[in-house]
BABA-984584 format. One record per atom (N, C-alpha, C): residue in one letter; x negated, y negated, z. Coordinates in steps of 0.001 Angstrom, whole numbers, padded with zeros to 6 digits, always signed. Atoms other than C-alpha are relative to their C-alpha. Layout:
N
AXYZ...
// end
This chain:
194
M-000288-001282+000624M+075313-102264+058003M+000889+000808+000931T-000863-000900-000754T+078044-099912+059106T-000807+001216+000459T+000739-001159-000510T+077072-096705+060933T+000156+001234-000874C-000215-001169+000848C+078430-094305+058289C+000886-000379-001185D-000868+000228+001153D+080116-094109+054899D-000156+001157-000980K+000086-000996+001070K+080617-092054+051750K-000090-000735-001319I+000163+000557+001338I+079499-092854+048218I+000386+001094-000986D-000524-000998+000937D+081354-091063+045441D-000990+000299-001124S+000663-000453+001234S+079680-089055+042670S-001452-000457-000141V+001426+000321+000065V+076009-089636+043502V-000720+000990-000908L+000515-001029+000899L+075186-086349+041746L+001162+000577-000797S-001009-000710+000796S+077080-084689+038913S+000039+001458+000448E-000065-001434-000321E+078226-081085+039309E-001202+000721-000590K+001141-000636+000663K+075552-080050+036817K-001282-000251+000780E+001198+000319-000779E+072846-081855+038815E-000024+000776+001313C-000043-000747-001260C+073995-080224+042057C-000523+001422-000192F+000405-001390+000196F+073529-076727+040636F-001420+000114-000549E+001388-000001+000482E+070290-077557+038770E-000964-000297+001138F+000873+000371-001113F+068781-079210+041856F-000081+001130+001029K-000013-001145-000919K+069823-076249+044023K-001032+001043-000436K+000957-000989+000511K+067759-073934+041771K-001434-000410+000319I+001353+000477-000306I+064688-076122+042326I-000296+000163+001492F+000207-000172-001448F+065136-076129+046109F-000249+001462+000342L+000134-001431-000310L+065459-072327+046092L-001361+000574-000389K+001350-000446+000349K+061943-072033+044597K-000980-000218+001146N+000857+000331-001136N+060536-073315+047892N+000160+001023+001116S-000124-000878-001163S+059879-071419+051096S+001116-000524+000897Y-001085+000401-000887Y+062549-071497+053767Y-000410+000136+001457T+000061-000180-001446T+062803-071902+057492T+001421+000334+000437L-001339-000290-000523L+065711-070840+059676L+000498-001184+000815T-000613+001054-000804T+068081-073424+061099T+000217+000511+001419D-000312-000402-001374D+068994-073400+064786D+001129+001026+000043L-001122-000941+000062L+072074-071424+063722L-000339+001269-000763G+000452-001221+000651G+070036-068819+061804G+000171+000049-001511D-000151+000027+001454D+070750-069895+058209D-001306-000445-000655K+001196+000388+000745K+068008-070237+055581K+000140-001437-000499C+000039+001408+000395C+067042-073841+054872C-001247-000197-000865Y+001085+000182+000956Y+064911-074588+051785Y-000348-001481-000057G+000318+001405-000182G+063031-077816+052342G-001078-000550-000909I+001012+000747+000747I+060993-080436+050530I-000380-001214+000845D+000483+001237-000596D+058818-083080+052148D-001219-000469-000783I+001113+000598+000732I+055859-085210+051077I-001185+000957-000153N+001107-000959+000051N+053464-082293+051736N+000286+001194-000901N-000377-001114+000872N+055305-079946+049365N-000529-000278-001409K+000652+000259+001289K+053003-079877+046320K+000814+000537-001169L-000788-000606+001068L+055388-077687+044301L+001154-000888-000438S-001245+000676+000362S+058573-079756+044446S+000086-001480+000331Y-000115+001416-000360Y+057881-083160+045987Y-000133-000936-001202P+000068+000912+001155P+056754-084782+042706P+001327-000065-000771W-001311-000022+000660W+060019-083680+041060W+001026-000759+000839F-000972+000643-000882F+062072-084778+044087F-000165-001515-000030N+000278+001422-000057N+060402-088179+044234N+000366-000713-001306K-000276+000608+001305K+060881-088826+040511K+001472+000089-000398I-001351-000259+000510I+064359-087364+039890I+001094-000180+001058F-001064-000021-001011F+066381-086865+043107F+000005-001281+000838W+000115+001114-000946W+065114-089639+045434W+000589-001305-000539P-000582+001254+000496P+066006-092605+043137P+001530+000008-000048K-001464-000098+000027K+069602-091330+042931K+000595-000342+001366I-000440+000294-001367I+069830-091858+046709I-000358-001428+000401T+000503+001265-000532T+067720-094899+047444T+000604-001224-000674K-000567+001165+000689K+069409-097151+044875K+001228-000566+000719Y-001189+000455-000726Y+072398-097422+047237Y-000320-000766+001277F+000371+000603-001272F+070432-098873+050156F-001037-001094-000209D+000942+001111+000086D+068587-102157+050618D-001314+000309+000716E+001183-000310-000791E+066147-100709+053140E-000978+000841-000830D+001040-000797+000641D+062858-099157+052030D-000066+001356+000704L-000085-001304-000640L+063775-095595+052979L-001208+000857-000345K+001078-000971+000176K+061026-093021+053448K+000572+001375+000337L-000505-001359-000188L+061605-089268+053299L-000663+000685+001189I+000503-000942-001003I+061270-087116+056399I+000010+001372-000659Y-000101-001189+000842Y+062562-084092+054511Y+001386+000086-000605A-001265-000313+000664A+065270-082949+052160A+000131+001513-000006S-000185-001444-000028S+066813-079504+052242S+001279+000409-000704Y-001210-000665+000480Y+069305-077169+050659Y+000247+001161+000952A-000348-001162-000824A+071166-074639+052812A+001440+000390-000256S-001361-000515-000029S+074221-072446+052761S+000265+000388+001450F-000251-000186-001429F+075595-072634+056294F+001158+000967+000223T-001033-000984-000317T+077591-069779+057782T+000651-000262+001354K-000567+000406-001293K+078322-071479+061111K+000026-001520+000053P-000057+001464-000099P+079385-075028+061939P-000945-000536+001075F+000806+000685-001002F+077103-077431+063770F+000918-000686+000998S-000745+000742-001020S+078389-078793+067057S-000539-001443+000039V+000362+001411-000078V+078003-082446+068072V-001500-000147+000261H+001430+000255-000150H+074428-083681+067669H-000361-001326-000658R+000569+001204+000631R+072246-086587+066571R-001226+000436-000793D+001161-000321+000837D+069389-086704+064056D-001183-000926+000241D+001053+000995-000221D+067139-089342+065625D-001247+000566+000680F+001160-000652-000606F+064528-086821+066763F-000863+000709-001041K+000732-000705+001053K+063228-085588+063387K-001440-000496-000054T+001417+000337+000034T+059444-085492+063111T-000363-000632-001338I+000434+000708+001206I+058059-088005+060629I-001300+000651-000483P+001175-000726+000512P+055500-086312+058324P-001315-000767+000173N+001371+000501+000009N+051751-086805+058635N-000271-001065+001068N+000187+000929-001123N+052007-088707+061939N+000170-001464-000383K-000287+001387+000403K+053282-091815+060149K+000797-000669+001102K-000769+000773-000973K+054715-094563+062335K+001310-000410-000661G-001291+000395+000533G+058395-095277+061884G+001124+000417+000919T-001206-000289-000769T+061935-094848+063133T+000973+000778-000864N-001055-000741+000702N+064467-092212+062095N+001102-000986-000348Y-000936+001036+000415Y+067047-094140+060118Y+001343+000544-000489L-001263-000526+000542L+069686-092431+057930L-000111+001490-000264S-000147-001384+000432S+070840-088876+057396S+001066+000002-001078L-000906-000033+001143L+072588-087999+054163L+000354+001445-000319L-000463-001339+000334L+074615-084990+053074L+000732-000065-001337I-000672-000094+001293I+075668-084050+049539I+000574+001405-000119P-000631-001317+000103P+078204-081195+049361P-000189+000631-001381I+000090-000753+001244I+077843-078469+046735I+001201+000933-000148S-001122-000940+000102S+080442-075804+047528S+000437+000484+001377V-000498-000736-001159V+082522-073944+050089V+000336+001399-000505D-000143-001395+000438D+082527-070148+049866D-000455+000179-001452N+000604-000070+001336N+080363-070577+046747N+000942-000429-001119N-000960+000482+000989N+083192-072384+044969N+000111-001521+000150K-000023+001464-000055K+082900-076100+044150K+001410-000543+000198D-001388+000462-000104D+086691-076371+043982D+000571+000126+001411L-000453-000149-001392L+086982-075430+047675L-000670-000995+000942C+000736+000954-000848C+084747-078268+048935C+000919-000737+000976S-000882+000813-000835S+087735-080163+050315S+000450+000709+001280L-000325-000702-001245L+088225-077461+052975L-000935-000406+001141A+001007+000366-001014A+085117-078752+054777A-000051-001512+000179S+000212+001424-000241S+084355-082094+056344S-001148-000197+000982T+001015+000439-000953T+081690-083950+058270T+000650-001088+000851I-000679+000897-000936I+082837-085836+061358I-001028-000845+000738V+000874+000950-000690V+081188-088940+062808V+000788-000595+001167F-000652+000444-001235F+081946-090150+066342F-000458-001388+000424K+000418+001176-000755K+081894-093342+068370K+000017+000374+001472Q+000089-000247-001432Q+080981-093377+072038Q+001098-000784+000702Q-001089+000612-000768Q+084274-094110+073775Q+000943+001103+000460K-000966-000974-000521K+086979-092344+075755K+000900+000476-001133N-000825-000586+001049N+089004-089989+073603N+001259+000618+000616P-001237-000552-000545P+092616-089521+074717P+000540+001162-000845N-000444-001065+000906N+093045-087121+071756N-000975+001166-000063A+001058-001019+000031A+090169-084794+072664A+000557+001400-000234K-000547-001357+000153K+092315-081677+072973K+000595+000209-001390Q-000577-000092+001346Q+094156-082379+069734Q-001113+000048-001064D+001130-000016+000934D+090883-083142+067899D-000688+001365+000023H+000604-001321-000149H+089469-079898+069273H+000794+001038-000786E-000861-000966+000701E+092405-077930+067931E-000003-000222-001513N-000140+000305+001432N+092624-079703+064562N-001284+000129-000808Y+001236+000066+000776Y+088943-079991+063591Y-001216+000633+000656L+001249-000216-000731L+086488-079048+066311L+000052+001177+000962S-000143-001140-000918S+087344-075664+067821S-001336+000682+000294H+001330-000562-000246H+083647-074687+067580H-000767-000800+001062C+000634+000844-001027C+082747-077478+070054C+000674+000241+001348H-000615-000027-001325H+083316-077504+073796H+000878-001240+000122V-000920+001130-000083V+086336-079697+074412V-000557-001101+000907E+000601+000983-000905E+084383-081395+077232E-000899-000988-000751E+000855+000876+000804E+082002-082794+074573E+000783-001135-000652L-000824+000941+000761L+084905-084690+073051L+000666-001062+000869Y-000690+000951-000877Y+086245-086548+076101Y-000586-001408-000084N+000650+001315+000082N+083700-089384+075703N-000462-000338-001416R+000299+000266+001407R+083505-089280+071901R+001314+000023-000761S-001194-000015+000844S+086326-090331+069654S-000438+000036-001458I+000331-000105+001415I+086384-089627+065943I+000010-001387-000621D+000120+001252+000738D+085163-092612+063971D+000467+000224-001442R-000366-000297+001389R+085412-091077+060484R-000030+001506-000221I+000018-001374+000492I+086258-087732+058929I-000236-000092-001494F+000348+000042+001413F+084555-087311+055578F+000290+001354-000633Q-000337-001233+000703Q+086225-084672+053453Q-001015+000221-001115W+001033-000325+000977W+083749-082889+051225W+000533-000006-001427K-000222-000105+001444K+083649-083266+047447K-001367+000152-000646I+001287-000257+000628I+080859-081918+045281I-000579-001291-000591G+000721+001131+000556G+078284-084583+044442G+000140-001323+000736D-000117+001222-000804D+079520-087248+046898D-001123-000017+001038M+001029+000102-001030M+077011-088531+049444M+000603-000606+001265I-000442+000448-001312I+078053-088808+053082I-001266-000410+000758W+001189+000427-000745W+075613-090825+055199W+000402-000591+001353W-000203+000561-001331W+075278-091897+058818W-001360-000386+000559K+001233+000367-000693K+072697-093606+060991K-000434+001170+000883S+000539-001183-000680S+070435-091034+062615S+000382+000096+001467E-000309-000029-001433E+071349-092058+066173E+001481+000228+000295V-001441-000151-000170V+075072-091472+065625V+000364+001479+000201D-000511-001360-000217D+076816-088380+067025D+000859+000414-001184H-000775-000521+001126H+078279-086199+064283H-000005+001523+000078C-000010-001458+000063C+079095-082589+063479C+000795+000473-001212S-000829-000640+001016S+080697-080177+061060S+001423+000123+000526S-001331-000459-000400S+084385-079524+061078S-000103+001514+000209H+000049-001445-000212H+085212-075996+062157H+000206+000741-001326F-000117-000834+001195F+085134-073164+059640F+001326+000755+000071K-001314-000665+000070K+088844-072417+059289K+000319+000163-001472N-000352-000310+001387N+089917-070777+056037N-001211+000086-000927F+001191-000249+000821F+086320-070402+054823F-001120+000525+000884S+001070-000620-000785S+083087-068697+055854S-001391-000569-000289S+001303+000609+000259S+080253-070716+054276S+000178-001312-000750K+000012+001237+000772K+079415-074119+052893K-001443-000336-000324E+001362+000323+000384E+076382-075338+050993E-000116-001468-000363S+000222+001438+000212S+074868-078790+050744S-001486-000302-000022F+001317+000598-000178F+071777-080895+050433F+000100-000901+001229V+000077+000902-001141V+070762-082715+053621V-001352-000700-000074I+001231+000792+000100I+068210-085524+053591I-000105-000868+001251H+000269+000830-001172H+066659-087182+056645H-001051-001035-000385T+000879+001102+000400T+064954-090560+056303T-000493-000780+001216Y+000486+000930-001022Y+062969-093099+058276Y-000373-001320-000666V+000531+001282+000455V+061875-096713+057976V-001249-000308+000810E+001251+000349-000695E+058452-098089+058872E+000192-001244+000837
// end
């Protein structure tokens, strides 16, 4: 299996906006950047049955592995994430397993589905980057340029509503910088395998 990819049209536009309404019925926590994040996990009695029956099969049908949900969330982000990994997420109910895939489904940029293409998700490989300064200027001005010297861009996934961008949890990745827009909203799902 490759370390990252994009699958077109996993959700329809209508599903994106209907599913968002369901996520917004849940309580929220604040992200490390201070944005509200509305989450669903196996312990969420209100929305997990719906998620497991309707949303989850739309994701898992693309993967051979028996994926288990850590949590799924909806958020409208007002700041870009810098380079990070997702292989530290806590598996619910003290289950044994290994963080496996993270998935992102774009909804909009500046609350407009037609502006999604202004945003992207960037996945890195661990290797010397002779283009670090150029990458910093073109996509990653919110990151410290020093972070980029030993990480070269593997893939840049331009956002489109309903597409699913995925990467292995141990892979470095981040948002592109917020140039020409001030917010972006998406679903993010973290998974594990037993």
